C-alpha positions in Angstrom: 59.0 -28.9 142.9 57.8 -26.0 140.7 54.2 -26.0 139.5 52.3 -24.0 136.9 49.2 -22.5 138.6 47.2 -22.6 135.3 47.9 -26.0 133.7 49.4 -27.8 136.8 52.4 -28.9 134.7 55.5 -29.6 136.9 58.9 -28.1 136.0 62.5 -28.3 137.1 63.8 -26.1 140.0 65.2 -22.9 138.5 62.6 -22.5 135.8 60.4 -19.4 136.1 57.8 -19.6 133.3 55.6 -22.5 132.1 56.8 -24.1 128.9 53.2 -24.7 127.8 51.2 -21.5 128.7 53.9 -19.0 129.8 52.5 -18.5 133.3 54.7 -17.7 136.2 55.6 -20.9 138.1 54.9 -21.4 141.8 56.6 -23.5 144.4 54.6 -26.0 146.4 54.4 -23.5 149.3 53.2 -20.7 147.0 50.7 -23.0 145.3 49.3 -24.0 148.7 48.7 -20.4 149.7 47.2 -19.6 146.4 44.6 -22.4 146.8 43.9 -21.3 150.4 43.3 -17.7 149.1 40.9 -19.1 146.4 39.0 -21.1 149.0 38.7 -18.5 151.6 37.9 -15.4 149.5 34.1 -15.1 149.1 33.5 -11.3 148.6 34.6 -9.3 145.6 34.7 -5.6 144.7 32.7 -5.1 141.4 35.1 -2.2 140.4 38.6 -3.3 141.5 37.9 -7.1 141.4 39.8 -7.4 144.6 38.8 -10.3 146.9 37.9 -10.1 150.6 37.1 -12.7 153.2 34.9 -10.3 155.2 33.8 -6.7 155.2 31.2 -4.5 153.5 33.2 -2.0 151.5 36.3 -2.1 149.2 39.3 -0.6 151.0 40.6 0.9 147.8 37.5 2.5 146.1 34.8 2.3 148.7 32.4 0.2 146.5 30.0 -2.2 148.2 31.4 -5.7 148.2 29.3 -8.4 146.5 29.2 -12.2 147.0 31.4 -13.8 144.4 29.5 -15.8 141.8 30.4 -19.2 140.6 31.3 -17.8 137.2 33.6 -15.3 138.8 35.3 -18.1 140.8 35.7 -20.1 137.6 37.1 -17.2 135.6 39.5 -16.0 138.4 43.1 -16.9 137.5 46.5 -15.7 138.5 48.0 -12.9 136.5 49.8 -14.1 133.4 52.5 -12.4 131.4 50.8 -13.2 128.1 47.5 -11.7 129.2 49.2 -8.5 130.3 51.2 -8.3 127.1 48.1 -8.8 125.0 46.1 -6.2 127.0 49.0 -3.7 126.7 49.3 -4.1 123.0 45.6 -3.7 122.5 45.6 -0.6 124.8 48.4 0.9 122.7 46.7 0.1 119.4 43.4 1.6 120.5 45.2 4.7 121.9 47.0 5.1 118.5 43.8 4.8 116.6 42.0 7.2 119.0 44.7 9.8 118.5 44.7 9.4 114.8 40.9 9.8 114.6 41.0 12.9 116.8 43.7 14.5 114.6 41.7 13.7 111.5 38.5 15.3 112.9 40.5 18.3 113.9 42.0 18.7 110.5 38.7 18.1 108.8 37.1 20.9 110.8 40.0 23.2 109.9 39.5 22.5 106.2 35.7 22.4 106.2 35.3 25.4 103.9 37.6 23.8 101.3 35.8 20.4 100.9 32.2 19.5 100.0 29.6 19.2 102.7 28.8 15.6 101.7 32.4 14.5 102.0 32.9 16.4 105.3 29.7 14.8 106.8 30.6 11.3 105.6 34.1 11.3 107.1 33.1 13.2 110.2 30.2 10.9 111.1 32.3 7.8 110.4 35.2 8.9 112.6 32.9 10.1 115.4 31.0 6.7 115.4 34.3 4.9 115.5 35.4 7.0 118.5 32.2 6.1 120.3 32.9 2.4 119.8 36.6 2.7 120.6 36.5 4.8 123.8 34.6 2.2 126.0 36.9 -0.6 124.8 40.0 1.5 125.6 38.6 2.5 129.0 37.8 -1.1 129.9 41.3 -2.3 129.1 42.8 0.6 130.9 40.8 -0.3 134.0 42.2 -3.8 133.8 45.7 -2.7 133.4 45.4 -0.1 136.2 44.2 -2.9 138.5 47.3 -4.8 137.6 49.5 -1.7 138.2 47.8 -1.0 141.6 48.1 -4.6 142.7 51.7 -5.0 141.6 52.7 -1.8 143.4 51.0 -2.9 146.6 52.6 -6.3 146.4 56.1 -4.8 145.9 55.7 -2.5 148.8 54.6 -5.4 151.0 57.4 -7.6 149.9 60.0 -4.9 150.5 58.7 -4.4 154.1 58.8 -8.2 154.7 62.4 -8.5 153.4 63.8 -5.9 155.7 63.5 -7.9 158.9 64.8 -11.0 157.1 67.9 -9.0 156.0 68.4 -8.0 159.7 68.1 -11.7 160.7 70.8 -12.7 158.1 73.1 -9.9 159.4 72.5 -11.1 162.9 73.3 -14.7 162.1 76.5 -13.6 160.3 77.6 -11.6 163.4 76.8 -14.4 165.8 78.7 -16.9 163.6 81.7 -14.6 163.3 81.8 -14.3 167.1 81.6 -18.1 167.4 78.4 -17.8 169.3 76.5 -20.5 167.4 77.2 -24.1 166.5 77.9 -25.0 162.9 74.7 -27.2 162.7 72.5 -24.6 164.2 74.0 -21.9 161.9 73.5 -24.0 158.8 69.9 -24.9 159.8 69.0 -21.2 160.6 70.7 -20.0 157.4 68.8 -22.5 155.3 65.4 -21.5 156.7 66.1 -17.7 156.5 67.5 -18.1 152.9 64.4 -20.1 151.8 62.1 -17.4 153.2 64.2 -14.6 151.6 64.5 -16.3 148.2 60.7 -16.9 148.0 60.1 -13.2 148.6 62.9 -12.1 146.2 61.4 -14.3 143.5 57.9 -12.9 144.0 59.4 -9.4 144.0 61.0 -10.1 140.6 57.7 -11.5 139.4 55.7 -8.3 140.3 58.4 -6.1 138.9 58.1 -8.1 135.7 54.4 -7.5 135.6 54.9 -3.7 136.0 57.5 -3.7 133.2 54.9 -5.2 130.8 52.5 -2.3 131.2 52.5 0.5 128.6 55.0 3.2 129.3 52.2 5.8 129.5 50.6 3.9 132.4 53.8 3.6 134.3 54.3 7.4 134.4 54.2 8.6 138.0 55.1 5.2 139.3 58.0 6.0 141.7 60.9 3.6 141.2 62.7 5.2 144.2 61.5 2.5 146.6 63.0 -0.3 144.6 66.2 1.6 144.1 66.5 2.0 147.8 65.8 -1.7 148.2 68.6 -2.5 145.7 71.0 -0.3 147.7 70.6 -2.4 150.8 72.8 -5.5 151.5 71.7 -9.0 150.5 68.9 -8.0 148.1 68.3 -9.6 144.8 71.2 -7.9 143.0 73.5 -8.2 146.0 72.7 -11.9 146.3 73.4 -12.4 142.6 76.7 -10.6 142.6 77.7 -12.3 145.9 77.0 -15.8 144.3 78.6 -15.0 141.0 81.8 -13.2 142.0 82.9 -15.2 145.1 80.2 -17.5 146.2 78.2 -18.1 149.4 79.0 -21.7 149.9 82.4 -21.3 151.3 81.3 -18.6 153.7 78.2 -20.3 155.1 79.4 -23.8 155.4 83.2 -23.7 155.7 84.5 -25.6 158.6 87.1 -23.3 160.0 85.3 -20.4 161.6 86.6 -17.8 164.0 89.0 -20.2 165.6 90.9 -20.6 162.4 90.6 -16.8 161.7 92.2 -16.1 165.1 95.0 -18.6 164.3 95.7 -16.9 161.0 95.7 -13.5 162.7 98.1 -14.7 165.3 100.4 -16.1 162.6 100.3 -12.7 160.8 101.2 -10.7 163.9 104.0 -13.0 165.1 105.5 -14.8 162.2 108.8 -16.7 162.4 111.1 -14.5 160.5 114.5 -12.9 160.6 115.0 -9.6 162.5 115.3 -7.7 159.2 112.0 -9.0 157.9 110.2 -8.3 161.2 110.9 -4.6 160.7 108.9 -4.5 157.5 105.1 -3.9 157.7 103.3 -7.2 158.2 100.7 -6.3 155.6 103.2 -6.0 152.8 103.3 -8.7 150.2 106.3 -9.5 148.0 105.8 -8.1 144.5 105.7 -11.6 143.1 102.9 -12.7 145.4 101.0 -9.5 144.9 101.0 -10.1 141.1 99.8 -13.7 141.6 96.9 -12.5 143.8 95.9 -9.9 141.3 96.1 -12.5 138.6 93.6 -14.6 140.5 91.0 -11.9 140.8 91.6 -10.8 137.2 90.7 -14.4 136.3 87.5 -14.1 138.4 86.7 -10.9 136.5 87.2 -12.4 133.1 85.4 -15.6 133.9 82.3 -13.6 134.8 82.4 -11.3 131.8 83.0 -14.2 129.5 80.7 -16.6 131.5 83.4 -19.3 131.4 82.4 -21.8 134.1 85.6 -23.8 133.9 87.8 -20.7 134.2 85.6 -19.5 137.1 85.7 -22.8 139.1 89.5 -23.0 138.6 89.7 -19.9 140.9 88.5 -21.9 144.0 90.6 -24.0 146.4 90.2 -27.8 146.7 89.0 -27.1 150.3 86.2 -24.8 149.1 82.9 -26.5 150.2 80.1 -27.4 147.8 82.0 -26.6 144.6 79.3 -28.4 142.5 76.6 -26.3 144.1 78.7 -23.3 143.4 78.9 -24.3 139.7 75.2 -24.7 139.4 74.5 -21.3 141.1 76.9 -19.6 138.8 75.4 -21.0 135.6 71.9 -20.2 136.8 72.8 -16.6 137.7 74.6 -16.1 134.3 71.4 -17.2 132.6 69.5 -14.3 134.3 72.1 -11.5 134.6 74.7 -9.9 132.4 77.8 -8.1 133.8 78.4 -4.9 131.9 81.5 -3.9 133.8 83.6 -5.3 136.6 86.5 -3.8 138.4 88.2 -4.5 141.7 90.6 -2.9 144.2 92.8 -4.7 146.7 92.3 -2.7 149.9 94.3 -4.9 152.4 96.8 -7.6 151.8 98.2 -9.8 154.6 100.1 -13.1 154.2 101.3 -15.9 156.4 102.9 -18.8 154.7 100.4 -20.4 152.3 97.5 -18.3 153.5 96.6 -14.8 152.5 94.0 -12.5 154.0 92.6 -10.0 151.4 90.1 -7.2 151.7 88.7 -6.7 148.2 86.3 -4.1 146.8 84.3 -4.9 143.7 82.6 -2.2 141.6 79.9 -3.9 139.5 77.5 -2.8 136.8 75.0 -5.4 135.8 71.5 -5.9 134.5 68.8 -8.6 134.2 68.8 -10.1 130.8 65.0 -9.8 130.5 63.7 -6.2 131.0 66.4 -5.1 133.4 68.0 -1.7 133.6 71.7 -1.3 134.4 72.4 -1.2 138.1 75.7 -0.2 139.8 76.9 -1.7 143.1 79.9 -1.6 145.4 80.7 -4.6 147.5 83.6 -5.3 149.9 84.7 -8.8 150.8 87.1 -10.3 153.3 88.7 -13.1 151.3 90.9 -15.9 152.6 93.2 -17.4 149.9 95.2 -20.6 150.0 98.3 -21.4 147.9 98.0 -24.6 145.9 100.8 -25.7 143.6 102.3 -22.2 143.6 99.0 -20.5 142.7 96.5 -18.6 145.0 93.0 -20.0 145.2 89.8 -18.8 147.0 89.1 -20.7 150.2 86.7 -18.5 152.1 84.7 -15.3 151.6 82.9 -13.0 154.1 81.0 -9.9 153.0 81.9 -6.6 154.7 79.5 -4.2 152.9 
């Protein structure tokens, strides 16, 4: 269940913003930790407004911590996109007015000898008084936004550090499963727990990045994006997960019944197929031109289905034996609602066939962006894909990521 932290309105799984107030939604687990944080935090920094359970001084600015008052507890709320947007707009408006007034004062001073003293004094005093009123307002809003920027940056750094060991755990599980060193039930259970932990952090990471994107551009200068770019370059991050789900799907890989035993059987059939002496002299990796065209046609359909966001065309690429096809459909639709694919291309690196089964190594080059405030990102992903021939056409039966 997804909950709005402000108005407590419940929403469907997959929604990110409250339909009523626009706040970021929280899962039950996130809501629980938020309530615990509110109950336990008793000390507050008067400058940064950061909360502490114990201590005498603020770790960021060194200010003496104070006991949080009841009014401060009442007014304390989670960050909201609408509030940040409004503050950013007001900050920009005041900055524009401030710059305009300073230019006017400068020009007035330059033309002082050409206008009357009364007119000069009238305008000069008016603009200086307005600047005196405006500057404190602008500084207060800037301090609030700077607090948001600082907190968001720290949260992003922390989440990136937390995600790294989870990524290693996923890679470890994949390796153990590939080597048939874990039972199917244990693998699915471990995978579900690790994925839940990863998705929660990825979702929070997206939330804090969204907060940063709402800040005025002038306040984002000097904010190094390198850390997040490095994060995106690592496997199984937000972009990788999205592309993995959309292009070929995780369901078949994580929950398919024939694991390494079937893979060994396929490999054995490829190495020693029943064939005539003339065919055995040909390379086992070579496909007949006709079959090669059919396989290329399959992945061309996958490509076009993603670019056009055609769910029926996309699902037609999967075998009847592909597990959790309905879940795959829901994941694809959800991802399409959040991401746009600007360019897709693929290259068949390896092609092996044995009867009605084909083993393909496929490299995808992908350029995509988030639909809301996202910048184009490029990625390269390689998959080991097992195909099955059904009614004369090749279909996707299993997928395993290589890089």
